[in-house]
PLY file of the C-alpha trace (Angstrom):
ply
format ascii 1.0
element vertex 500
property float x
property float y
property float z
element edge 499
property int vertex1
property int vertex2
end_header
118.59 171.42 55.56
115.21 169.46 56.30
114.83 165.87 57.34
114.36 163.61 54.41
111.56 164.71 52.21
110.55 167.72 50.16
109.49 170.37 52.58
109.74 167.94 55.72
110.52 169.62 59.07
111.40 167.44 62.32
111.03 168.97 65.69
111.85 167.64 69.37
109.65 169.05 72.18
111.10 168.92 75.93
109.14 170.75 78.58
106.83 172.52 76.12
109.75 173.89 74.45
110.43 172.86 70.64
113.98 172.31 69.23
114.64 171.95 65.44
116.43 168.62 64.09
118.57 169.34 61.39
120.03 167.01 58.92
122.72 167.58 56.55
123.96 165.17 53.62
122.24 162.10 52.31
121.24 158.72 53.82
124.32 157.05 55.34
126.81 160.13 55.02
124.51 162.59 56.66
124.93 164.14 60.02
122.02 165.15 62.12
122.03 167.58 64.92
119.87 169.37 67.48
119.38 173.17 67.15
119.70 174.46 70.87
119.91 178.50 71.02
120.55 178.69 67.57
123.71 176.28 67.75
123.87 173.01 66.28
124.87 169.80 68.87
125.35 166.57 68.05
123.35 163.58 70.07
123.51 159.96 70.21
121.78 157.17 72.07
122.21 157.31 75.89
122.82 154.47 78.24
119.74 152.91 79.52
117.63 154.50 76.43
116.57 158.02 75.33
119.00 160.58 74.05
122.59 162.09 74.96
123.34 165.71 73.34
127.19 165.80 72.95
129.16 168.91 74.28
125.87 170.75 75.61
126.84 173.62 77.68
125.20 173.68 81.47
123.49 176.66 81.01
121.54 175.40 78.53
117.39 175.02 78.66
117.41 171.32 78.70
119.55 168.37 79.99
122.22 166.79 78.12
120.46 163.57 78.78
116.59 163.10 77.77
115.47 159.81 79.40
112.91 157.89 76.72
109.11 159.04 77.15
110.56 162.78 78.31
110.40 164.01 74.98
107.86 164.25 71.72
109.07 164.19 68.13
106.91 165.93 65.37
107.49 165.70 61.69
105.82 168.34 59.40
105.81 168.36 55.61
104.83 170.90 52.82
101.19 169.82 51.90
101.91 170.68 48.20
104.82 168.46 48.39
102.72 165.63 49.97
100.21 165.67 47.68
102.11 165.84 44.42
103.78 162.70 46.03
100.44 160.95 46.63
99.35 162.07 43.01
102.38 160.18 41.33
101.93 157.33 43.63
98.47 157.00 42.56
98.84 157.24 38.56
101.81 154.63 39.08
99.52 152.05 41.01
96.62 152.77 38.22
99.30 152.27 35.51
100.63 148.93 36.97
96.80 147.78 37.70
96.53 147.87 33.72
100.12 146.78 32.85
101.06 143.79 35.18
97.83 141.41 34.69
97.90 142.14 30.63
101.18 141.93 29.84
101.75 138.67 31.85
98.47 137.26 30.02
100.14 138.19 26.57
103.27 136.26 27.39
100.94 133.29 28.28
99.28 133.79 24.75
102.52 133.24 22.96
102.80 129.59 23.97
100.13 127.09 22.94
98.33 125.09 26.00
100.86 122.34 27.07
104.07 123.79 25.52
106.89 122.74 27.51
108.62 126.18 26.58
105.79 128.11 28.57
107.59 128.12 32.20
111.03 128.89 30.59
109.17 131.63 28.52
108.18 133.35 31.71
111.75 132.80 33.27
113.11 134.92 30.54
110.05 137.48 30.80
111.05 137.45 34.46
114.75 138.35 33.14
113.44 141.31 31.16
111.63 142.69 34.29
114.61 142.31 36.37
117.06 143.85 33.70
115.15 147.21 34.23
115.05 146.34 38.18
118.95 145.99 38.34
119.65 149.24 36.85
116.79 151.18 38.46
118.08 150.04 41.85
121.46 151.00 41.13
121.24 154.34 39.23
118.02 155.47 41.02
119.41 154.65 44.39
122.43 156.23 43.45
120.66 159.48 42.26
118.38 159.62 45.36
121.56 159.30 47.76
123.59 162.00 45.91
121.14 164.14 44.52
117.92 163.92 46.15
114.92 161.60 45.73
113.37 163.79 43.00
116.35 162.53 40.67
115.85 159.07 41.24
112.03 159.27 40.82
112.86 161.33 37.58
115.09 158.65 36.12
112.27 156.20 36.93
109.79 158.09 35.15
112.13 158.27 32.12
112.82 154.30 32.29
108.98 153.76 32.22
108.34 155.94 29.12
111.38 154.11 27.28
109.49 151.00 28.27
106.21 152.23 26.79
107.95 153.21 23.40
109.65 149.68 23.08
106.25 148.14 23.61
104.36 150.32 20.90
107.39 149.84 18.47
107.77 145.89 19.19
104.16 145.20 19.22
104.34 143.67 15.55
106.62 140.99 16.96
103.75 139.80 19.24
101.89 138.21 15.96
98.36 139.61 16.92
98.71 138.50 20.33
97.35 140.64 23.15
95.05 142.15 20.35
91.12 143.26 21.45
88.97 139.81 21.17
86.21 141.96 19.74
87.59 145.42 18.26
83.85 146.21 17.27
82.52 146.41 20.57
85.43 148.89 21.31
83.81 151.23 18.78
80.32 151.23 20.00
78.84 154.29 21.39
77.56 153.40 25.39
77.54 156.98 26.81
76.26 159.54 24.28
79.03 160.15 21.86
81.53 158.16 24.08
82.73 154.99 22.72
83.24 151.68 24.94
87.14 152.44 24.28
87.37 155.93 25.78
85.35 155.14 28.57
87.66 152.61 29.56
90.40 155.32 29.27
88.13 157.84 31.00
87.60 155.60 33.91
91.22 154.88 34.22
92.04 158.57 34.74
88.83 159.22 37.30
89.98 155.84 38.95
93.14 158.13 40.12
90.97 160.14 42.32
89.95 157.17 44.65
93.27 155.96 44.80
94.98 159.23 45.95
92.69 159.20 48.96
92.81 155.72 49.54
97.00 155.53 49.77
97.23 158.23 52.43
95.09 155.85 54.82
96.67 152.60 55.66
93.56 151.48 57.59
91.41 152.01 54.34
94.06 150.21 52.12
93.40 147.02 54.88
89.72 147.47 54.46
89.85 147.60 50.61
92.04 144.49 50.42
89.69 142.68 52.65
86.86 143.65 50.60
88.59 142.72 47.51
89.65 139.29 48.98
86.12 138.56 49.68
84.73 139.60 46.64
87.32 137.76 44.62
86.82 134.41 46.41
82.98 134.79 46.11
83.64 135.24 42.08
85.88 132.37 41.82
83.72 130.11 43.80
80.66 131.03 41.55
83.09 130.01 38.43
84.37 126.85 40.09
80.63 125.54 41.13
80.02 125.93 37.30
83.14 123.93 36.29
83.54 120.44 35.08
85.54 118.06 37.56
88.84 118.66 35.62
88.33 122.61 35.55
87.42 122.95 39.23
90.46 120.85 40.27
92.77 123.14 38.40
91.35 126.00 39.41
91.86 125.03 43.11
95.01 124.18 42.52
95.54 127.66 41.60
94.25 128.97 44.50
96.56 126.92 46.40
99.54 128.42 44.49
98.05 132.12 45.22
97.86 131.08 48.91
101.64 130.01 48.72
102.62 132.98 46.94
100.97 135.46 49.45
103.17 133.56 52.34
106.26 133.93 50.05
105.83 137.66 49.02
105.00 138.69 52.78
108.83 137.42 53.34
110.31 138.28 49.95
108.83 142.21 50.14
110.88 142.75 53.42
113.62 143.65 51.08
112.21 147.22 50.64
111.44 147.73 54.38
113.03 145.80 57.31
115.92 144.45 54.96
116.71 147.84 53.73
116.77 149.47 57.38
118.72 146.66 58.37
121.28 147.18 55.70
121.39 150.77 56.48
122.04 150.53 59.98
123.33 147.10 60.91
125.45 145.97 57.94
129.10 146.97 56.88
128.31 148.04 53.42
131.54 148.63 52.24
131.17 151.59 50.02
127.65 150.72 48.43
124.55 152.55 49.62
121.63 150.77 51.46
119.42 151.75 48.65
121.71 150.30 46.20
121.73 146.63 48.01
118.26 146.55 46.45
119.84 145.75 43.26
121.38 142.49 44.46
117.98 140.40 43.82
117.61 141.83 40.22
121.68 141.23 39.70
121.11 137.58 40.61
118.09 137.07 38.68
120.14 138.19 35.50
122.57 135.74 36.44
120.29 132.63 37.22
117.02 133.23 35.25
118.86 131.75 31.85
119.80 128.96 33.87
116.60 128.29 35.28
114.72 128.66 31.98
116.92 126.13 30.65
116.77 123.63 33.36
112.99 123.75 32.94
112.55 122.92 29.46
115.20 120.19 30.19
113.42 118.53 32.43
110.08 119.03 30.74
111.37 117.41 27.73
112.12 114.47 29.77
109.27 114.18 31.72
111.05 115.19 34.96
109.58 118.88 35.61
108.69 119.14 39.35
104.83 119.77 39.94
104.16 123.36 40.52
103.35 122.85 44.26
106.64 121.36 44.76
108.44 124.21 43.16
106.31 126.65 45.71
107.48 124.48 48.53
111.21 124.69 47.29
110.83 128.06 46.93
109.11 128.75 50.51
112.11 126.91 51.74
114.64 128.91 50.23
113.15 132.29 51.31
112.87 131.17 54.75
116.78 129.79 54.72
117.58 133.30 53.44
116.70 134.81 56.71
117.97 132.11 58.86
121.57 132.58 57.44
121.61 136.22 58.46
120.39 135.17 62.12
123.10 132.17 62.27
125.64 134.36 60.99
125.05 137.09 63.78
128.42 135.98 65.74
130.31 137.69 62.62
128.93 141.01 63.79
131.52 143.97 64.49
131.64 145.62 67.86
129.91 148.50 66.10
127.02 146.06 65.64
127.58 145.90 61.89
127.45 142.52 59.95
129.25 141.77 57.03
128.04 142.14 53.70
128.40 138.75 52.51
125.68 137.77 54.75
123.04 140.09 53.39
124.38 139.00 50.02
123.70 135.09 50.62
120.14 136.07 51.88
119.36 137.89 48.41
120.81 135.00 46.88
118.58 132.33 48.68
115.49 134.69 48.38
116.27 135.04 44.35
116.60 131.42 43.83
113.34 130.73 45.70
111.64 133.36 43.91
112.85 131.61 40.59
111.10 128.70 41.83
108.02 130.24 42.50
107.10 133.44 40.85
107.78 132.89 37.11
106.21 129.27 37.67
103.25 130.78 39.44
102.59 133.01 36.62
102.83 130.35 33.73
100.52 128.15 35.82
98.07 130.40 36.54
97.40 130.91 32.85
97.38 127.43 31.88
95.29 126.46 35.18
92.47 129.16 34.94
89.38 128.74 32.99
89.96 130.29 29.72
87.05 133.23 30.08
88.67 134.04 33.34
92.37 134.05 32.79
93.01 137.93 33.05
90.75 137.96 36.20
92.84 135.09 37.93
96.00 136.96 37.01
94.71 139.99 38.77
93.93 137.93 41.77
97.46 136.49 41.65
98.62 139.95 41.79
95.79 141.03 44.42
97.81 138.42 46.65
100.82 140.24 46.05
99.06 143.55 47.50
97.79 141.55 50.35
101.56 140.01 51.22
102.97 143.72 50.87
100.52 144.92 53.35
100.95 142.08 55.38
105.03 142.41 55.23
104.43 146.57 55.89
102.80 145.61 59.28
105.52 143.27 60.14
108.51 145.36 59.20
106.66 148.19 61.16
106.90 146.02 64.36
110.71 145.49 63.71
111.38 149.04 63.80
113.45 150.94 66.22
113.31 154.30 67.38
114.94 157.18 65.43
115.62 160.67 65.47
116.00 162.41 62.33
116.44 159.28 60.58
118.97 158.49 62.87
118.79 155.21 64.69
119.46 155.88 68.26
120.56 152.38 69.54
122.03 150.11 66.99
122.62 147.16 69.27
119.00 146.95 69.96
118.06 147.52 66.08
120.28 144.50 65.19
118.57 142.46 68.09
115.16 143.41 66.87
115.84 142.58 63.26
117.39 139.31 64.21
114.57 138.30 66.31
112.46 138.97 63.66
114.41 137.53 60.76
114.34 134.52 62.75
110.46 133.82 63.26
110.12 134.87 59.48
112.81 132.16 58.33
111.26 129.27 60.49
107.92 130.30 59.25
108.94 130.16 55.75
110.65 126.90 56.15
107.43 125.56 57.96
104.92 126.49 55.18
107.74 125.31 52.65
107.66 121.84 54.15
103.90 121.77 54.39
103.86 122.57 50.30
106.19 119.90 49.75
104.18 117.31 51.43
100.97 118.38 50.16
102.25 118.30 46.55
102.37 114.82 46.83
98.69 114.60 47.36
97.50 117.23 44.75
99.62 116.96 41.93
96.74 115.18 39.93
94.68 118.21 40.17
96.68 119.74 37.19
95.40 116.81 35.06
98.02 116.83 32.41
97.83 120.67 31.94
101.70 120.51 31.48
101.67 117.68 29.41
102.09 118.63 25.70
100.63 115.37 24.65
97.18 116.24 26.27
97.33 119.70 23.82
97.20 119.22 20.07
99.58 122.27 18.75
97.61 124.47 16.17
98.54 124.03 12.71
101.61 126.61 11.63
100.46 130.00 9.77
101.78 131.18 6.55
101.01 134.34 4.88
99.19 134.45 1.25
100.01 136.54 -1.39
97.43 139.08 -0.61
98.75 139.57 3.17
96.32 137.24 4.58
97.29 134.24 6.83
96.16 130.47 6.25
96.59 127.26 7.88
99.36 125.13 6.37
99.72 121.38 6.32
103.13 120.16 7.69
102.83 116.86 5.16
102.55 119.14 2.05
105.23 121.13 3.16
107.45 118.47 3.55
106.31 116.88 0.17
106.87 120.15 -1.68
110.53 120.30 -0.50
110.98 116.75 -1.46
0 1
1 2
2 3
3 4
4 5
5 6
6 7
7 8
8 9
9 10
10 11
11 12
12 13
13 14
14 15
15 16
16 17
17 18
18 19
19 20
20 21
21 22
22 23
23 24
24 25
25 26
26 27
27 28
28 29
29 30
30 31
31 32
32 33
33 34
34 35
35 36
36 37
37 38
38 39
39 40
40 41
41 42
42 43
43 44
44 45
45 46
46 47
47 48
48 49
49 50
50 51
51 52
52 53
53 54
54 55
55 56
56 57
57 58
58 59
59 60
60 61
61 62
62 63
63 64
64 65
65 66
66 67
67 68
68 69
69 70
70 71
71 72
72 73
73 74
74 75
75 76
76 77
77 78
78 79
79 80
80 81
81 82
82 83
83 84
84 85
85 86
86 87
87 88
88 89
89 90
90 91
91 92
92 93
93 94
94 95
95 96
96 97
97 98
98 99
99 100
100 101
101 102
102 103
103 104
104 105
105 106
106 107
107 108
108 109
109 110
110 111
111 112
112 113
113 114
114 115
115 116
116 117
117 118
118 119
119 120
120 121
121 122
122 123
123 124
124 125
125 126
126 127
127 128
128 129
129 130
130 131
131 132
132 133
133 134
134 135
135 136
136 137
137 138
138 139
139 140
140 141
141 142
142 143
143 144
144 145
145 146
146 147
147 148
148 149
149 150
150 151
151 152
152 153
153 154
154 155
155 156
156 157
157 158
158 159
159 160
160 161
161 162
162 163
163 164
164 165
165 166
166 167
167 168
168 169
169 170
170 171
171 172
172 173
173 174
174 175
175 176
176 177
177 178
178 179
179 180
180 181
181 182
182 183
183 184
184 185
185 186
186 187
187 188
188 189
189 190
190 191
191 192
192 193
193 194
194 195
195 196
196 197
197 198
198 199
199 200
200 201
201 202
202 203
203 204
204 205
205 206
206 207
207 208
208 209
209 210
210 211
211 212
212 213
213 214
214 215
215 216
216 217
217 218
218 219
219 220
220 221
221 222
222 223
223 224
224 225
225 226
226 227
227 228
228 229
229 230
230 231
231 232
232 233
233 234
234 235
235 236
236 237
237 238
238 239
239 240
240 241
241 242
242 243
243 244
244 245
245 246
246 247
247 248
248 249
249 250
250 251
251 252
252 253
253 254
254 255
255 256
256 257
257 258
258 259
259 260
260 261
261 262
262 263
263 264
264 265
265 266
266 267
267 268
268 269
269 270
270 271
271 272
272 273
273 274
274 275
275 276
276 277
277 278
278 279
279 280
280 281
281 282
282 283
283 284
284 285
285 286
286 287
287 288
288 289
289 290
290 291
291 292
292 293
293 294
294 295
295 296
296 297
297 298
298 299
299 300
300 301
301 302
302 303
303 304
304 305
305 306
306 307
307 308
308 309
309 310
310 311
311 312
312 313
313 314
314 315
315 316
316 317
317 318
318 319
319 320
320 321
321 322
322 323
323 324
324 325
325 326
326 327
327 328
328 329
329 330
330 331
331 332
332 333
333 334
334 335
335 336
336 337
337 338
338 339
339 340
340 341
341 342
342 343
343 344
344 345
345 346
346 347
347 348
348 349
349 350
350 351
351 352
352 353
353 354
354 355
355 356
356 357
357 358
358 359
359 360
360 361
361 362
362 363
363 364
364 365
365 366
366 367
367 368
368 369
369 370
370 371
371 372
372 373
373 374
374 375
375 376
376 377
377 378
378 379
379 380
380 381
381 382
382 383
383 384
384 385
385 386
386 387
387 388
388 389
389 390
390 391
391 392
392 393
393 394
394 395
395 396
396 397
397 398
398 399
399 400
400 401
401 402
402 403
403 404
404 405
405 406
406 407
407 408
408 409
409 410
410 411
411 412
412 413
413 414
414 415
415 416
416 417
417 418
418 419
419 420
420 421
421 422
422 423
423 424
424 425
425 426
426 427
427 428
428 429
429 430
430 431
431 432
432 433
433 434
434 435
435 436
436 437
437 438
438 439
439 440
440 441
441 442
442 443
443 444
444 445
445 446
446 447
447 448
448 449
449 450
450 451
451 452
452 453
453 454
454 455
455 456
456 457
457 458
458 459
459 460
460 461
461 462
462 463
463 464
464 465
465 466
466 467
467 468
468 469
469 470
470 471
471 472
472 473
473 474
474 475
475 476
476 477
477 478
478 479
479 480
480 481
481 482
482 483
483 484
484 485
485 486
486 487
487 488
488 489
489 490
490 491
491 492
492 493
493 494
494 495
495 496
496 497
497 498
498 499
């Protein structure tokens, strides 16, 4: 059976001769052998580095020990399978680009400016997202390990379709929120017989083409992110220059929070890369797979999101809700401490260089509580601090910051990798040492930036200019339906008089 991936084939070249690496089984339970003379031979790390091939006969065309640097690894894949994968990823990217900024904006529209329930509302919205994430990590990871990643991806696709159906059927409960601000403009013909609405749909489909080529080059992704950052900052600077003092300082506070999110998610998004590899190589998983540990974060959110939602509402009602910069600082402190807990627990590693699962669980616990201090609060604050005409754009900038964090996080994870053959780590001791060294640096970076945000919060908390104070935002009059189905404002005093 080929190494991970449809049509993937891995070979090891020594002295000009190629030998196929054959993997059987899935993920943690698989065995990897080197084919020599048509026979499979197990291998592992050699003392001093390189590979030691087990039970290799003396007549074999290569030595039993291959020193590091004496051999080359090559992985080839089926072009059709590879292109299908990149096309699927490109479609997902385009879909998420439409979904995330807009759905977050809709949630913000459900609460009037100054409504103290907004932070709680976003926390519950976060709960809903992670309800899906928990089952996706648990079930898709299980299917991927047991049957192949085609099954995991397939189930994820079914989940996306189910989410779309729920949204369409539930639109009536949004009470008109999220509808086009100017429906007539969408029907206008802009390119021959094509209306503005259908032009947007066509652009969305055609936009998949450049994304398809972009995702295949990490360097191009880096350049694209760099250009996007510069363009976004120039546009935001142009908007700020036209703002009043209050609007300008609110927008500047939004940019501070966006910077904090870049740092936070650079650390947090190690979950799918270095932390997942750490779990597979250096954690005693006690029967679960490394892929399923990705459900820890979502599971903790299901437990704690309602608690945080109630806590923010309770504090807001009493005028004790911490300012957003302070919340971000506390969130950054927690994501840093999560890494440090694993580093401080290295003395509990077994002779096989496996750490107890409880330390990984504690890491994800601190990362999750840090996330609840920062991410839903950030979503809420961006909708409140941004000038009304650029709220959706600022939400896009917020998610652009997340993209930057994942790009940088991927680079960091790559620097923490160790040598593998056939997906098998050759030196678990070196892998553990490399991971812990990286986690130590990431942990102290998070703590340092968190402390800086806590200190700065006392100096810039006035930049919000009472955006979180309900008394600064008169609530709209309640709306009641008339007999003909139209809606009209209702005077609360008149309602009380009628009831009396």
